[in-house]
Each structure stands twice: as structure tokens, then as C-alpha cells.
C-alpha positions, 0 to 999 in steps of 0.5 A: 433571559435565557440564552440558546447556544445550537449544539456543534454538529460534526459528521463521523465517516468510517471507511473500509476498502478491499482490494483483490489483484492478480500477478505474475513474476517472471525470472530473466535471469538467476538475479533480475525478474519482471513482475505485473499485476492487475487490482481491482478495488472496493470501497465502502462509506458510512457517515453518521451525524452527532445530533440525530440518527440521520446517516448516509452510505456509499459503496463503489467498485471499480478496477484500479491500476496496471502495475509492471516492475523490474527487481534486480539482486545486485549482491547475494547474501555473503559476507555482506547482506544482501541487496536488491534494488526494484522499479515499477510504475503504474503502466495503467491508472483509474484516477477518477475520485468517483464511479466513472472511471479515467484512464491515465498512462505512466504517471505513477512511478516507485524505486527502492531497495531492499537488504537483508541479512539470515542468520538461520532461523532468523532473516533481518531486512530493512528496505526503502522506497520513494513513490513519485505521482504526476499531475493527472485528470481525475475527471470534470478537469479536475487537475490533481498533484497526488502527494509523493511517498517516502517510506522505510521499514524494518521486520525480523523474520523467524523460521518457526518449522520447514513450513511455517514463518512468522514476522514483525516489524515497523513501517515509517512514512511521509507523504507531502499533501496532494494539492489542486492545481491552482487551488488549495494543498492538503498537510503533508504527514507522517504515519508509523505502522506495526507491521505483522505477519505469517507464511505457510507453506501449503505445498512444494510450490505454493505458499499462503501469506497473512499480513497485517499493518496497523497505524501506531501514530494515533490516526488509527486505521488498519490493512489486512492482506492474504496472499497465495504465490504459486510457482510454476 
């Protein structure tokens, strides 16, 4: 007698995220500045099944957050490496997991330090930070506590000429599992990323930056960003 074993079905989902932000910095003193940025996000998700040709896709565009922060240089790069620190918050944040906006205030904070040493034409830098997220209502009375994130990164920046520089480095992060209040908790995870980038001085006041981060810890994925910085 023949035995029929159903084929195992699985779903493969590919997600693409796009972000656009507009920010500004203002120097309060020679060592302290405040900054802010507003960010929007677009997401595209495509799912396919292991058997058959059934596919689905979903698109979503919404505003993401308004960030404000302050950074301070505690010591310059002289006999000892320079030391800087920063503190920032997502002052206004969209906590919704759907297309419906859900506004929350001051539920995410970040703090970190950066140190660097310049030995022309090379700059070595090391940074570390911690991101704390508090409980928030994502809509429909669903209470979520996002996982906190701790990260460490190092970079080596090389000036090729007066207008162009490149950098490479690595970033390690640990994220605690997010959890539903009174419900299940995700698994905590670590991630190691390769960092690559370049900067080009378009003019005396404008610089164009290109950054790439690629996950090298096995899960795949990456981020590509472009930044235009202008000094008034």
C-alpha cells in the first residue's frame, strides 16, 4: 500500500525598507551642539510559497519619528584621543505596526560615546552606545516592550585627497528580544556587520556621504545610505 506524505510548505518573505530624513545641527558652543531630524519610511514585503506560484506583496509608507539630541566634546584630539558623548531621544515616534499612525512621545532614548585619534591621513575611531525602549501601545490595545540594543563599532578613515575619503570598519550589536506584555518574548540576537563608505566634498560647504553596512553574521541583509551635509 502506498503512503502519501504531504510536502512541507514554507513561506519565504523578502522585505525592503527605505528611509528618508531631513536634519539640522546647531552649535551652541565650540564643544556642544544640538541636533534634530525627521524621518519617513517605506516598506515593501514579498512572500512566496515553496509549492505552487502563489505570491503576495504589501506596501506601506508612513512617517517614522522626530529625533532631537545633544552631543558634547569632552576632550580634543591632542596628547590623548578625542572623546565625545551624545544623548538623544525619539521625541515623537510612530509606534504603529500597520498603516494606521500611533503617536507616542519620548519612549526611546539613546546614549553613547565616541573616541578618535587622527594620524594624518588616517583617523581611527571607536564608538559604543545603548538604546533603551520603553513599553508602548502599538494600537488595538497591544502593548509591546521593544528590545534594548547595545552596540560597539570601530572604523578606519583614510583621506585620499583634499576632497575624497573612504572608510571601513565593523559593528557588533546585541538586541534583547521584544515581548508582548503578558505574552511571548522574542529571542535575543547578536549581529556583526561590515561597514564601508566614502565621502566627497562637493564644495567648501557641502559634502556627499555614501555608507554601506552588510550583515556578516549569517542572517543576511544590508543597508545602503546617502547623506548630503551642508554647512550654513
